[in-house]
GUKEBA-358722 format. One line per 3 residues: their letters; for each residue x, y, z of N, C-alpha, C, O, CB. Coordinates in steps of 0.02 Angstrom, whole numbers, plus 50000, padded with zeros to 5 digits. Each point is the difference from the previous one (the first is absolute). Last residue first. Glycine has a CB too. Layout:
! residues N
A	X Y Z X Y Z X Y Z X Y Z X Y Z | ...;
This chain:
! residues 190
SLE	41841 53003 55613 49989 49960 50061 49996 50042 50062 49992 49973 50055 50068 49934 49891 | 49984 50165 49821 49929 49990 50014 49988 49960 50064 49943 49991 50021 50037 50013 49858 | 50235 50047 50019 49970 50063 50020 49928 49991 50023 49973 50043 50035 50102 50016 49884;
EGK	50054 49761 49988 50018 50013 50071 49972 50067 50024 49994 50010 50061 50110 49922 49923 | 49868 50002 49786 49960 49960 50046 50014 50016 50073 49954 50002 50041 50043 49910 49874 | 50041 50276 49895 50031 49937 50021 49957 49965 50052 49967 50033 50040 50147 50014 49936;
IGL	49861 50143 49812 49976 49982 50067 50027 49931 50017 49989 49952 49963 49906 50119 50024 | 50124 50063 49801 50055 50000 50047 49981 49984 50071 50036 50016 50047 50018 50065 49880 | 49815 49921 49861 49999 50063 50037 50056 50004 50052 50008 50051 50034 49868 49954 49949;
AHA	50086 49798 49890 50021 50053 49953 50000 50069 50032 50034 50045 49976 49921 49886 49931 | 49963 49883 50219 50072 49992 49986 50026 50056 49955 50053 50028 50014 49934 49847 49998 | 49782 50116 50028 50036 50021 50061 50075 49994 49990 50038 50045 50020 49864 49918 50051;
LSY	49964 49954 49756 49997 50073 50003 50036 50027 50061 50037 50049 49996 49854 49948 49943 | 50083 49770 50032 50047 50026 49951 50003 50077 50003 50053 50030 49991 49925 49870 49935 | 49865 49993 50215 50068 49981 50018 50051 50031 49952 50049 50029 50022 49908 49864 50027;
GLN	49801 50132 49916 50032 50042 50050 50072 49984 50016 50039 50046 50014 49850 49966 50032 | 49951 49867 49806 50035 50056 49969 50042 50039 50050 50051 50030 49982 49857 49977 49935 | 50011 49727 50084 49991 50064 50034 50043 50053 49967 50061 49992 49994 49913 49949 50114;
EVY	49925 49838 49758 50053 50022 50046 49984 50068 50029 49961 50039 49972 50122 49895 49962 | 49811 49837 49921 49983 50066 50026 50052 50017 50054 50009 49963 50048 49866 50022 49928 | 50088 49842 49792 50031 50011 50066 49980 50070 50021 49992 50045 49959 50107 49877 50017;
CRR	49734 49946 49859 50065 50034 50003 50028 49998 50070 49966 49983 50048 49999 50091 49857 | 49825 49821 50028 50023 50023 49934 50071 50028 50001 50033 50002 49948 49849 50022 50024 | 49984 49900 50221 50028 49944 49961 50030 50022 49934 50039 49964 49970 49878 49962 50084;
DKF	50063 50209 50189 49967 49996 49935 50034 49945 49960 50062 49996 49999 49906 50127 50003 | 50023 50016 50260 50013 49939 49962 49961 50002 49935 49942 50020 49998 50079 49914 50108 | 50078 50287 50028 49946 49952 50005 50019 49939 49960 50050 50002 49963 49862 50090 50053;
PEM	50201 50165 50089 50000 49937 49962 49941 49955 50016 49973 50002 50055 50150 50006 49940 | 49919 50258 50020 49970 49949 50043 49995 49935 49960 49949 49988 49967 49987 50100 50100 | 50166 50095 49830 50016 50017 50069 49971 49949 50049 50028 49990 50054 49974 50130 49914;
VFL	50080 49816 49778 49946 50037 50032 50021 50016 50072 50049 49972 50025 49863 49972 49902 | 50170 49936 49819 50025 50033 50060 49945 50046 50027 49975 50044 49965 50144 49951 49993 | 49907 49771 49876 49961 50061 50013 50025 50030 50066 50003 49965 50050 49895 49990 49887;
TVD	50196 49861 49864 50002 50022 50069 49964 50067 50005 50015 50046 49962 50094 49892 50061 | 49923 49833 49796 49974 50067 50014 50002 50014 50075 49980 49958 50040 49945 50036 49858 | 50155 49834 49890 50018 50010 50070 49982 50072 50017 50036 50046 49982 50059 49867 50015;
KGT	49782 49931 49810 50052 50051 50013 50012 50003 50075 49955 49984 50040 50011 50083 49857 | 49864 49794 50004 50062 49982 49966 50055 50051 50007 50054 49992 49970 49877 49945 49952 | 49821 50150 50093 50025 49936 50023 50063 49984 49961 50010 50025 49944 49873 49934 50086;
PIA	50024 50298 50024 50006 49943 49953 50022 49936 50034 50038 50001 50049 49989 50080 49862 | 49824 50139 50172 50064 49968 50013 50005 49937 49958 49958 49955 50005 50045 50091 50113 | 49802 50102 49899 50045 50007 49942 50067 49964 50010 50039 49994 49953 49907 50116 50024;
PLI	49877 49907 50193 49980 49956 49945 50046 50003 49939 50000 49954 49959 49884 50061 50080 | 50167 50129 50151 50004 49929 50015 49977 49955 49943 50034 49952 49984 49949 50077 50135 | 49999 50217 49881 50063 49970 49978 50001 49925 50009 50025 49964 49956 50032 50142 50073;
QKG	49762 50035 50045 50000 49997 49927 50063 49965 49974 49998 49970 49946 49935 50136 50051 | 50040 49937 50234 49951 49948 49980 49996 49994 49924 49981 49947 49975 49954 50075 50130 | 50199 50151 49997 50029 49933 50003 49953 49944 49977 50022 49952 49969 50046 50089 50123;
YSD	49921 50216 49931 49981 49961 49941 50028 49930 49999 50005 49969 49947 49988 50138 49992 | 50018 50054 50255 49958 50034 49951 49977 49956 49943 49941 50002 49981 50119 50101 50047 | 50089 49819 50145 49937 50020 50032 49952 50033 49950 49940 49993 50006 50120 50021 50102;
FDP	50162 49927 49824 49956 49943 50006 49933 50018 50032 49948 49972 49980 50152 49956 50029 | 50087 50187 49847 49962 50027 50056 49945 49949 50013 49944 50007 49975 50082 50118 49998 | 50198 49777 49919 49941 50041 49985 49975 50036 50063 50023 49986 50055 49946 49935 49851;
VLL	50244 49935 49998 49991 50045 50057 49942 50046 49983 50010 50058 49979 50114 49937 50055 | 50000 49755 49872 49948 50052 49995 49996 50040 50065 49997 49972 50055 49940 49958 49864 | 50219 49887 49915 49995 50028 50067 49955 50061 49996 50011 50044 49959 50105 49913 50074;
IKE	49955 49808 49817 49963 50064 49999 49992 50021 50073 49973 49964 50041 49966 50008 49850 | 50222 49844 49946 49974 50024 50065 49965 50067 49989 50022 50042 49961 50070 49898 50102 | 49982 49949 49743 49998 49943 50047 49969 50019 50067 49958 49964 50026 50144 49991 49919;
VDE	49903 50127 49780 49991 50023 50069 49991 49940 50045 49953 49961 49993 49996 50148 49968 | 50069 49874 49799 50065 50010 50032 49995 50028 50071 50051 50007 50033 49996 50011 49854 | 49756 49941 49971 50036 49938 50014 50065 50011 50038 50019 49958 50041 49930 49995 49857;
MAG	49819 50196 50105 50068 50002 49973 50039 49938 50021 50008 49987 50060 49990 50139 49943 | 49775 49932 50070 50001 49972 49932 50071 49997 49970 50010 49969 49948 49874 50074 50037 | 50070 50055 50231 49982 49929 50003 50003 49966 49933 50013 49940 49996 49914 50087 50099;
LAN	50104 50207 49921 50059 49964 50026 49986 49925 50004 50044 49959 49986 49990 50142 50079 | 49787 50039 49873 50052 50001 49948 50061 49961 50022 50028 49961 49961 49931 50150 50000 | 49866 49918 50196 49979 49957 49945 50054 49995 49946 50015 49946 49976 49865 50085 50047;
VSE	50154 50121 50153 50006 49931 50024 49981 49951 49945 50034 49950 49990 49940 50088 50128 | 49994 50188 49835 50071 49986 50005 50012 49928 50023 50043 49965 49973 49980 50156 50052 | 49757 49960 49974 50024 49988 49931 50074 49985 49999 50023 49959 49960 49888 50117 49997;
VFF	49997 49986 50250 49974 49934 49979 50024 49983 49930 50021 49944 49987 49877 50072 50086 | 50153 50199 50006 50038 49949 50038 49978 49930 49978 50042 49957 49988 49969 50123 50110 | 49871 50101 49814 50067 49998 49971 50042 49947 50035 50038 49964 49967 49954 50159 50004;
DAK	49794 49920 50116 49995 49966 49935 50069 49993 49967 50015 49949 49970 49868 50095 50017 | 50107 50079 50214 49981 49930 50013 49998 49961 49934 50028 49945 49996 49906 50090 50105 | 50098 50197 49891 50061 49966 50020 49986 49926 50012 50041 49957 49984 50004 50149 50066;
TTL	49800 50012 49774 50014 50009 50071 50065 49963 50016 50022 49957 49963 49854 50053 50065 | 50055 50107 49727 49994 49940 50041 50011 50017 50073 50022 50056 50017 50018 49873 49888 | 49940 50240 49921 50003 49940 49959 49987 49936 50040 49969 49953 49975 50111 50106 49951;
EEE	49931 50163 50168 49946 50004 49951 49998 49938 49955 49952 49989 49964 50057 50136 50039 | 50162 49902 50165 49934 49984 50028 49943 50005 49950 49950 49966 50008 50094 50075 50100 | 50218 49897 49865 49958 50055 49978 49928 49984 50020 49968 49958 49969 50110 50069 49933;
VPY	50171 49893 50187 49931 49978 49990 49958 50061 49983 49991 50044 50042 50023 49857 50040 | 50263 50044 49884 49947 50041 50029 49931 49972 49983 49987 49977 49945 50087 50124 50047 | 50171 49779 50036 49944 50005 49954 49945 50042 50033 49970 49978 50049 50057 49910 49898;
ANL	50260 50040 50068 49939 50026 50030 49947 50011 49947 50015 50019 49943 50052 50036 50148 | 50178 49791 49967 49961 50040 49953 49936 50022 50035 49978 49968 50047 50069 49970 49853 | 50211 49932 50151 49940 50034 50025 49969 50043 49945 50034 50039 49967 50015 49962 50149;
VFN	50126 49775 49923 49983 50052 49953 49933 50030 50023 49950 49964 50005 50112 49979 49898 | 50156 49888 50191 49935 50031 50013 49989 50055 49949 50044 50042 49991 49963 49930 50134 | 50161 49796 49896 49985 50066 49970 49929 50021 50017 49952 49964 49987 50129 50013 49920;
GLS	50053 49851 50257 49998 50007 49927 49986 50071 49979 50017 50048 50035 49946 49835 49956 | 50080 50024 50235 49942 49963 49973 49997 50003 49924 49968 49959 49968 49971 50065 50137 | 50227 50094 50028 50011 49928 50006 49942 49958 49974 50008 49940 49988 50064 50084 50110;
NHY	49938 50216 49798 50026 49980 50065 50006 49923 50001 49999 49969 49947 49950 50133 50110 | 49997 50134 49771 50019 49930 50006 50023 49988 50072 50036 50041 50029 49998 49952 49848 | 49798 50195 49971 50057 49988 50044 50011 49925 50006 49956 49960 49983 50023 50147 50081;
AVH	49867 50109 49802 50022 49931 50001 50060 49995 50047 50040 50046 50005 49920 49935 49876 | 49816 50193 50040 50060 49988 50040 50017 49927 49995 49956 49957 49999 50017 50138 50082 | 49852 50114 49816 50027 49933 49987 50066 49994 50039 50045 50042 49992 49901 49951 49892;
QFA	49873 50174 50217 50042 49995 49941 50022 49927 49992 49997 49960 50047 50042 50161 49965 | 49823 49990 50167 49971 49955 49950 50038 49999 49935 49972 49987 49946 49918 50033 50106 | 50189 50095 50145 49947 50037 49965 49972 49959 49942 49985 50027 49947 50070 50081 50086;
YDG	50097 49876 50206 49979 49957 49944 49939 50033 49969 49945 49998 50027 50101 49895 50028 | 50167 50227 50088 49929 49983 49994 49988 49952 49941 50034 50004 49949 49936 50107 50100 | 50277 49882 50012 49952 50050 50025 49929 49975 49992 49986 49941 50006 50094 50150 49965;
EPI	50125 49783 49981 50011 50064 49966 49952 50054 50024 50009 50059 49982 50030 49877 49919 | 49948 49835 50180 50063 50032 50021 50012 50068 49968 50032 50043 50031 50013 49844 49985 | 49703 50051 50010 50054 49960 49972 50065 50035 50020 49998 50058 50021 49930 49900 49880;
AMN	49822 50048 50233 50050 50032 49957 50049 49949 49973 50008 49945 50027 49981 50160 50039 | 49751 49949 50071 50049 49950 49979 50048 50035 49952 49980 50045 49962 49938 49858 50051 | 49889 50206 50075 50028 49968 50059 50048 49943 49985 50018 49961 50044 49879 50071 50013;
QLK	49977 50106 49779 50018 50048 50052 50041 49968 50057 50038 50034 50034 49859 50030 49937 | 50070 49888 49749 49988 49972 50066 50024 50051 50052 50052 50031 49991 49959 49849 49967 | 49906 50210 49801 50055 49963 50032 49976 49970 50066 49947 50018 50026 50138 50058 49920;
STG	49768 50040 49898 50062 50006 49962 50059 49962 50031 50049 49986 49966 49911 50124 49998 | 49752 49890 50013 50055 49989 50048 50066 49999 49962 50009 49961 49953 49915 49973 50124 | 49857 50083 49816 50020 50062 50033 50056 49993 50050 50024 50050 50027 49861 49986 49958;
AEH	50016 49777 49896 50032 50045 49951 50024 50064 50033 50049 50029 49977 49878 49924 49934 | 50062 49819 50228 49951 50048 49974 50036 50050 49956 50057 50019 50014 49869 49967 50088 | 50181 49770 49921 49990 50061 50040 49948 50044 49966 49989 49998 49940 50129 49996 50102;
LWS	50026 49753 49965 49938 50029 49974 49985 50061 50044 49993 49993 50061 49962 49893 49896 | 50278 49966 49983 49965 50044 50047 49937 50026 49965 50004 50030 49947 50104 50004 50111 | 50065 49747 49907 49951 50045 49968 49964 50039 50054 49963 49971 50041 50023 49951 49861;
VNI	50251 49919 50056 49957 50033 50049 49956 50050 49963 50025 50045 49966 50062 49941 50127 | 50074 49781 49860 49968 50057 49968 49949 50029 50049 49954 49966 50021 50062 49985 49863 | 50212 49879 50112 49944 50023 50041 49973 50064 49969 50034 50051 49998 50014 49896 50108;
EHE	50124 49828 49846 49974 50060 49968 49937 50020 50038 49951 49962 50001 50097 50007 49884 | 50180 49882 50201 49929 50004 49982 49986 50066 49963 50036 50049 50006 49934 49879 50094 | 50237 49927 49996 49995 50048 49945 49928 50002 49974 49987 49979 49944 50135 50001 50025;
GPR	49953 49961 50292 50011 49973 49933 49995 50055 49949 49999 50059 50017 49956 49829 50019 | 49961 50053 50239 50053 50030 49960 50013 49963 49935 49999 49938 49997 50052 50102 50109 | 49707 49931 49977 50062 49991 50036 50055 50030 49957 49990 50010 49940 49969 49884 50118;
LGG	49751 50124 49969 50062 50002 49961 50060 49990 50045 49999 50020 50059 49947 50058 49858 | 49817 49934 50158 50031 49936 49985 50063 50001 49957 50029 49948 49987 49859 50009 50023 | 49966 50222 50095 49964 49967 49946 50033 49936 49976 49975 49968 49954 49984 50143 50012;
DLA	50142 50031 50196 49938 49975 50030 49958 49963 49949 49961 49955 50019 50041 50140 50063 | 50190 50011 49836 50019 49945 50045 49939 49969 50033 49993 49939 50002 50117 50117 50019 | 49854 50134 49849 50020 49944 49957 50021 49939 50042 49982 49944 49983 50054 50137 49927;
LCT	49916 50120 50203 49939 49971 49971 50017 49939 49958 49966 49949 50005 49980 50164 49994 | 50234 50010 50086 49966 49962 50053 49936 49968 49974 49985 49943 50016 50062 50136 50070 | 50067 50064 49767 50040 49939 50012 49967 49957 50054 49995 49939 49992 50110 50123 49975;
LWD	49802 50148 49992 49985 49955 49945 50039 49935 50006 49974 49946 49984 50004 50152 49943 | 50067 50071 50231 49932 49973 50009 49983 49951 49944 49972 49947 50013 49994 50160 50044 | 50239 50009 49930 50002 49951 50055 49931 49968 50009 49995 49940 50009 50097 50126 50048;
CLD	49923 50110 49790 50036 49941 49974 50003 49945 50053 49992 49941 49984 50076 50133 49940 | 49837 50135 50140 49959 49965 49950 50033 49937 49975 49967 49948 49994 49986 50162 49973 | 50062 50017 50269 50048 49987 49945 49964 49956 49950 49989 49940 50012 50114 50071 50065;
AQQ	49771 50163 50095 50016 49930 49985 50049 49997 49942 49993 50037 49951 49895 49925 50092 | 50111 50251 50119 49959 49973 49946 50022 49928 49989 50058 49982 50013 49928 50132 49932 | 50068 49960 50299 50016 50021 49931 49947 49976 49951 49958 49958 50016 50164 50040 50012;
VRR	49855 50063 50239 50003 49941 49956 50007 50026 49928 49961 50042 49977 49967 49886 50102 | 50124 50174 50187 49979 50010 49930 50008 49936 49961 50050 49964 50007 49982 50158 49999 | 49921 49863 50258 50053 50023 49954 49970 50010 49931 49945 49976 49984 50143 49963 50083;
GLM	49803 49958 50132 50028 50064 50023 50058 50024 49957 50044 50035 50025 49920 49934 50089 | 49883 49829 49875 50072 49995 50010 50032 50064 50025 50056 49999 50024 49945 49917 49886 | 49759 50067 50042 50019 49943 50042 50074 50000 50019 50018 49987 50057 49890 49948 49889;
REF	50009 50230 49902 49970 50010 50066 50022 49945 50048 50019 50013 50057 49882 50044 49890 | 50164 49924 49830 50034 50058 50030 49974 50012 50071 50039 50015 50045 49978 50036 49840 | 49875 49784 49987 50064 49978 50027 50041 50058 50029 50036 49990 50048 49964 49916 49870;
NVI	49790 50142 49976 49991 49959 50060 50066 49977 50031 50006 50000 50061 49885 49964 49892 | 50113 50163 49843 49968 50039 50054 49996 49959 50064 50019 50024 50054 49915 50041 49860 | 50145 49824 49892 50046 50052 50022 49972 50038 50059 50034 50008 50051 50009 50003 49832;
FDF	49817 49829 50014 50055 49969 50038 50048 50053 50026 50019 49997 50059 49971 49899 49870 | 49839 50177 49929 49972 49979 50064 50054 49968 50044 50003 50013 50060 49886 49969 49885 | 50173 50073 49834 49988 50061 50040 49973 49981 50070 50025 50026 50050 49952 50040 49845;
AVA	50047 49760 49949 50066 50024 50023 49992 50062 50043 50034 50006 50052 50020 49947 49844 | 49753 49968 50000 50020 49954 50054 50068 50021 50028 50010 49999 50060 49924 49907 49887 | 49990 50212 49866 49960 50016 50059 50017 49955 50059 50003 50024 50057 49905 50015 49868;
DVY	50193 49917 49868 50026 50063 50026 49961 50021 50063 50030 50026 50047 50005 50008 49836 | 49892 49777 49998 50062 49985 50037 50031 50064 50028 50031 49998 50053 49988 49902 49873 | 49784 50127 49944 49987 49958 50059 50065 49989 50039 50001 50012 50061 49905 49931 49879;
EAD	50103 50170 49853 49971 50042 50053 49989 49960 50064 50010 50025 50055 49935 50046 49857 | 50138 49810 49896 50047 50050 50026 49970 50041 50058 50033 50009 50051 50018 49996 49836 | 49910 49742 50029 49957 50059 50003 50042 50054 50035 50010 49997 50061 49880 49935 49942;
IVL	50211 49850 49859 49993 50037 50063 49953 50059 49990 50006 50038 49952 50109 49927 50083 | 49995 49787 49861 49952 50052 49983 49981 50034 50065 49978 49967 50047 49977 49970 49851 | 50252 49890 49996 49969 50033 50057 49952 50053 49974 50018 50039 49956 50083 49939 50118;
ATL	50030 49787 49822 49965 50063 49990 49969 50024 50065 49965 49963 50034 50012 50006 49846 | 50225 49856 50009 49960 50013 50059 49970 50069 49990 50035 50048 49985 50037 49879 50092 | 50030 49882 49738 49990 50067 50024 49959 49999 50065 49952 49962 50006 50055 50082 49876;
AKK	50173 49782 49976 49932 50009 50026 49996 50068 50033 50048 50024 50030 49937 49850 49988 | 50189 50085 49781 49991 49994 50072 49926 50007 50018 49963 50037 49968 50153 50009 50051 | 49995 49857 49746 49966 50057 50029 49989 49988 50075 49978 49946 50021 49965 50078 49869;
ENE	50257 49877 49944 49939 49983 50037 49971 50062 50033 50036 50038 50032 50008 49845 49987 | 50133 50043 49789 49977 50064 50026 49932 49988 50034 49947 50012 49971 50115 50053 49937 | 50157 49761 50051 49931 50017 49985 49982 50068 50031 50025 50018 50053 49945 49860 49943;
M	50273 50022 49912 49964 50020 50060 49929 50021 49980 49991 50039 49953 50117 49997 50104;
């Protein structure tokens, strides 16, 4: 039996950005629905992102990299089944495969989050075993810096709140997966 290396799917996420979007969703949906909205289920959200990024059930290797400011100790509006996600190493398995979560603090005296994000995209683009790259940046703040770094020859999906057309990558709406992870059902919105 050959020991064949699995293709890797890599997610790079701006932690403060996605936490802020989750907060905005919670506040606005609580007002609209007239009920309390729970913290987003982090594992469910990552699964939805992977599905939106083109993964289908199987034994995939999904590496999640959270880029966060050095002063941020945990996500405020997303949780794992064990409780708060405090940027610790977490691994879990579901129908898509193995998810491994790691966090990388951005030391502002060394680099900016935008530069760190771009360097992460460049590094992933150069890795032969990375097949898919899924990106959740603060696109309004530094998205224009990321687009030129998107590698050719890789399956890249960019998640934003206001999708647009781009030849370098697929662009998907971030809001659908986040609403699902917050427990918001489509029938509640009609």
